[in-house]
N, C-alpha and C positions, 0 to 999 in steps of 0.2 A: 316066714322068712322076710317077706316084704314088710310085714308089721314091725319086725325087729329093726330092720334097716331104717325105717322111718323114725323109730324112737331114737336111734343113734344120731340121726341128722338133727332131730329136734334138740337133743342134748348138746350136740356140737354148737348149734346156733345159740342156745341159751348161754353156753360157756363163752362164746365169742362176744356176745352182748355184755356179759359181766366184765370181761377183761377190758372192753372198750370203755366202759364207765370208769374203771380204775385208772386207765391211762388219762382220760379227761380230767379226772380229779387230780392226778399227779401233775398234769400240765398246768392246771389252774394254780396248784400250790407253788409250782416253780415260777409261774408268771407273777404271782403275788409276792414271792420272795424277791424276784428281780425288781419289781416295782418298788418294793420296800427299800431295797438296796439303792435304787436310783433316787428315791426320795431322800434317803439318808445322805447320799453323795451330793444331791442338789442342796440340801440343808447346809452341808459343810462348805460347799462352794459359796453359797449365799453368805454364810458366816465369815468366810475368808474375804469375800468381797466387801462385806460391812467393815471388817477390821482394816482392810486396805484403804477403804474410803475414809475411815476414821483417822488412820495414820496420815493419809494425804491431807485431810482437813487440819489435823494437828500441825503437820509440817507447814502448811500454808499459813496457819495462824501464827506459828513461831516465826516464819519468814516475814510476815507483816509486822510483828512486834519488833524484830531485829531491824527491819527497814525503817519503822517509826523511830526506834532508838537512834539509828544512824542519821536519819534526817534531823532529829532533835539535836544531836551532837554537831551536825554540820551547821544548823541554824545557830547553835550556841557559839560555835567557833566563828561564824560570820559576824554575829553580834559583838563578840570579843574583839575581832579584827576591826570592825567599824568603830567601836568605842576607842580602841587604841589609836586608830587614824584620827578620830575626832579630838582625842586628848593631845596627840602630836600636833595637829593643826592649831588647837587652842594654845599650846605651848609656843609654837612658832609665832603665832600672832602676838602672844604676850611678849616674847623676846623681841619681835619687831617693834612693838609699841614701846618697850623699854629702851631699845636702841634709838628709836626716833626721839624719845624724850631726852635721852642722854645727849644725842646730837644737838637737839634744840637747846638744852641746858648749856652744852659746851659752846654753841654758837652765841648764846646770850652772854656767857661768861667772857668769851673773846671780845664781843661788842662792848661789854662793860669795861673790860680791861683797856680796850682801845680808847673808849671814852675817857676813862680815868687817866690814861697816859696822855691823851690830847689835852685834857684839862690841866694835868700836872705841868705839861710843857708850856701851856699858855699862861699858867700862874706861877711858873718856876721863879723862885727868889734866889738870887746869887748872894751867898753870905758864908762866913766862916765863924763859927761860934757867936752868931748873932751880929757880927760886924759886916756891913755891906759896903761895896764900893760906893763912894760918894759921902760916906759918914764923915762928920767933922772931927778934927783932932781933939776937940774938947770932949765929944762923946766917946771917942776912942779911949782917952785917958780915964774917963769915968769907969769904963769897964776893966781896963788893964793896968791902970796906974801909969807911972812914969816909965819911959823906955829904958831898957838896960844899956842900949847903945844907940848912937845916932851917927849916921854917915851921910851928910848932905840931906837929901829928902827921904833917905831910907832909915827907918826906925825899927829896932828889934826890941820886942817885949819879952816878958817871962816865958819860958818853955819854947823859945825860938819862934814866937809869933812875929813874922816880918811884915812890915807895912811900908808902902811907897806912897808919899803924899804928892799932890799936884801943887800948882802955884798958889791955890787958894787955901792951902792947908786942909784939904779934904783927901780922904783915902782914894788913891788911884788904883792900887792893887794890894792884895793880901796873899800871903803864901805861908805854907808850913811844910816841914819835912818830918814832923814828929806826930805821934798818935794822940796828942792831947786835945786836938780840935777836930770838929766835924761839921759837915755841911747840913742844911736843913733836911736833906734826904737821909742823913745818918751815915754818910760815907766818911771814912777817916783814913789817914796814912796807915798802911799795914793791912787794909782790907783787901779782899780778893779782887783782882782786875775783872774777873768774870761775874762779879755781883753787880757791876755798874748797870747792866741792862735791867736787872731786877729792881734796883733802887731808883734809877733815873730814866729808864727807857733807852731807846736807841740814841746814840750820840749824833749831834748835828754834823760833826766831821771827825774823822780819825786820821792821824798821821803817825807813821812809824819811821824812825831813823836811828841807826846805830843801836838797835835792840831795845829802844825806848818807844813805847806807844803813848800818844797823847789823844785823849778823848775830850772833845770840846762841846759844851752845852751852852746855849743862849738862854738869857733870862726871858720871862714872858713878855717884857716890854722891849726886848731886843737891845737894851742899852748896856748890858754887862754880860760877861761870860765867865764860866768856870772851866778850868782845864785840869784834868786828872792825868798825871804822868804815871806810867806803870812799867815795871820791868820784871821779867820772870814770873808773871802772873800776880804780882803784888803792887798795890798803889804806893808810890814812893814820894809823891809830892802833889799838893793841891794848890792851885793858883786861882784867885778870884780877882777880876779886874773890870774896869770900864772899857767899853769898845772904842 
């Protein structure tokens, strides 16, 4: 009996040892599977991290490219603005230079006109169709021939050319009311009153009475004068005489 019981205990112990080995093997298999799953999960996490890092790098690179493009466009716009400002400045300088030149040319022209006008006034010759006050009767007849009428010392020639002689039979004054005769400046009866300043310059004196204006100009030697009478804007009579 005791022998049988011992055999049963031995069998039980052997069975327990066998079951324990199986459990250990199962645990090892489970641990290996867990570790394998963990490795697979870690690999996927690492892969996801790599992809995320790659995407971040790509995004940063793209942002840098966009920033570079933006900076290039800003620089391009700044260059264009600077060029436009330089062009505008150059244009303004050119316009100022042109304006200065025009002003200088205008001033020079005014000075030249003033000089010409002064010279004309200093050299002005009083005459009508080439006949000057002081011309002799003989010279007068050489140009106009015989008078068509004589009234004392007043003689009228063809086309209404009227002459008054002095005691020495020299021309004291000449006058006309027709457009057949003109002064050395080219002024004639019928010309515009307002052209006098252009042809003769400013008058030495101006008188207005009863709607008739009289513009008086002295000769360069101050010995004779010419008077232009005008009415309604038109020259109606020219008188040249000794002072």
